[in-house]
C-alpha angles and dihedrals in degrees: 000000000000112000095222092056090050092053088050089055089048092054092044094054093043089052091050097046091046091047089053092048097040109021097159093048094044104028092162096055096101086074086083087082089056092055090050087054093053091048089050092053092048092048096044088051090048093051096045092045089055093048087053091053093048088058098235115165116256098253092049090047091057095041092052092044094053092046092053090049093047092048092052098042118024105055095052092037094053092042091055093045090051090047092049092047093048099043093050087073090068105028105034132069108246091236085085098046102089090051092048095044092053090048092047089061092052091048092054090054090045090240099116091116090056092049092050089054089049093053095041090057093047108083095210096046100050094101088066090073103039104125096204100051107021121092091209103148096198105049091106090062087079094089095046087053092052088052093049092048090048088049090054092059104029095083090057091043088055094046086053093048093049091056083085121072097199110094095202088051091055090054089051089053092053092048087050090054088048094053094044095051093041088052090067088068089066098036096055119075091200117077090193089063095054090043094057105023111099098213087053088057099045088095090070093049086049091057089059092048094049089048088056093049093049089045092054091048086051095048091052091061125097119266090248091055091046089049093048092051099041094048099048113117092235091053089048093050092046089051091053094050096045098047094047092045091066088077086072086093089070092047107127091215120085114241125195107278098227092052101043094043092056094046093049092046094052094042089052091051090052098049089050091049091046090062094193106198097168096075122094103226121207110260091219092060091047090052092050088051093051090054094039095107090055095042089050091054099046105034095074101049087046094050090046095048102043114019094088094060107020128065120262088244091054091048093053089049091052091050091048096045094047094046094052094046093046092044096050102033099038117012098046094042094048096047090060094064133094133253099271089050097048089047091053097044091047092048090048095051093047090051092048091053091050092047091046091052096046089047092055091047096053098028108031114187117250120245123210106215125192102277092228089059100042097096093040093050085053093047095050088045090054090052090053089053101039104035098112102064110182107243117239095245141112118257116232111207117247109200094209092048120042095164103101099127142112094020097023097249109174128051119335134178126208130208117287115270133211099258138080105239131090118228124198129180122193135178144079133301090316091063091054092044095054100035097105099054090047092049091042090054092063093054092212094307097136137082094225136005125189143150139214107200123168129159114259092017106130095180096220102035143035125201099193096255134113092007091298092149092057091042091051089052091052085052093052093044093051094049087051091050098046098037091202125208087213125028125191119197105197116173142145099235121234125256093256092055086055107042104027110095123225108247096169125011092206095050102031106125094211093051092045089057092051091055094046096050097038089051087055094046090053092062091062102027133069096198130015129195119194123192103235133209116328131187121262101252116206118256116245092030099145091044091050088046091051090045091055090051093048095050095041094238101113113149112183089213090065089070105049133074126211119247091237089059098045091049090052091046092051097040100109095042093046091049088057096048087048094058101042116127107220121124093196095048132104121185114218121218105211093176088079097081090051097049125100129158092348094307129106108225121214093186142032101251089194100049091031091228127137118234094205132053128215095280094050095258124129121271122212090273090053091047091054090051091059100043094089088047092060094039088058090047093053095043090057095051112117 
């Protein structure tokens, strides 16, 4: 194996591991995976080209190719999955087990990337794939799944390309594949889709394939031609720039993903094509490159299981020690064996994984929790399961949004009250989550009470994602139809509203949308309450809280945010709400019920109950916390 490629692998795996350990310090480290994809494209093209030269028939080429990939990937992959699934019994709180067992099954089938996409598009499952807060042991398998899916189709792509004799035309085809795949990045509005979807990654493999084709052409030139090209000042300068630019993966400043991903992909392709054999590469980096596959497989489960209760240095030591042991004692030995042994070992490990998962399903190990926490663990767990109680109201069909069940999202009307005012609540899941304490605060003193709650409906803003424009129009139409005396706009604000600074209050697009929509609502409402800025709560909060109770490592300070931090967190959204022009509006500060001594509390330290669930909605304990807040609001309505 070329030493420069092994060094690239070494740099790639170092950047990935450091990114997972220090995501805020090395925000571009994820690009190591992109480097791996380019290398894979190059190596697959090289292997298939050699098979073509050897004159093997097409069927034997494909069979041999798949066997080589299986031998290299499957035994160690299934071995590490088995170890991760088994060790979690001893080193992970069982609150995370169901999630991990499910993802383990998808990983065994090389479908982790599809499962991630499925959860990312399900509003109530997004917490499963949150890299920072989830204890999902198998999230990192997504890239291996993308590679395997690519390996399945690459022999057929190669056969199709080789139907043409003209070498330049073959390159044009590869460039066409590159452009077609890369265009998905701009067609898709969801970056998660392009990140995990194999066809949206083929362009990176294509760069590796093109590098192999160009390298073949270059090597077929005469020595004089090679020397003339390699020694030209332009090429020398380009080499220096490209080779030094690979260090961008370690840059501590976040760079736009679409830009930096393209740059790193092309740089990697150039370095592979350049094939510099005159450099003395450091042995330690070559060694890391040789062990990079094992390091990639073991690093994430170790970080996930141990980073919350061990020092970073200890975690790095465990990654290094485990990788060295598995690389020398398992990987190297297995790779020396023949086809029958490889087939037997792979089959045995696959069966061992399936038996282990089935055993855990039917005979789950018992855990001994601290006796003083047993009831609180169960109470928090019950909150997690029963949070979304279906309101006792009648759904009103919305033609554009036939998705009401199972939580009665959509438009819903409660029984008539004994008052004279019409009350309407609009928004997203926060509106549905908080509907009961708002309704209870009126004590039946209304003529009608209904809500219109749809995911990604922000009430006064749309960001062009998840059909938010259409959902905003539904909200406007509902307000016009109901003509409420009292309108509540209760929304979990979008990421853009939270993080985008206000550069100019007159031209700010988000604030302009606020004004346009509130002006519209003022025509049909007498009083408008808007849920104001609210801190960004971590995903998986209740799971992490239960984990602390189960492991008896609960520190109340872990679940509170300083006033200084939340003010910084809410600065942009607060600035906008402070500058809205609306005479009938009142902005609600829902942080007040959770503030005490300049801290925002995410849990009740006396009752040992989490205020928030995994998807940053309020639990029953959180709902109880805000009931007095809404009672006071309603009492002061004149």
